[in-house]
Residue, then its C-alpha position, 0 to 999 in steps of 0.5 A: m729035496l729041503k732047503e738048508c734053512e728048513l732042515q736048520r728048523r728041523i735038526e734046531g726042534m729035533r735038539k730040542k727033541l733031544i735034550q727033553t726026551a733024554s732028559n725024561y727018559g736017560l740017555n739009553n732010552k730006544r725013544t732017545i737014541k730013535i730021535s739021536q739018529e734021525l739028527d744025525s742023518l738030518l746032520i748028514l744031509i745038511q754037511k752033503k747039500r754044503 
C-alpha cells in the first residue's frame, strides 16, 4: 500500500495532468474524464487513510 506522502505526490501530478489534458482536449474528452476518474480514486484512497 502507498504511503500518504507518495499518494500526495501522485495526486499533485495527476492534477497537473488533468489541467493540461482539459486545456488541450476539453472537459468532455475521454482522456480528460479518464484522468479525472483516476484522480478521484487517489483522492478516495488518501481520505480513507486519514
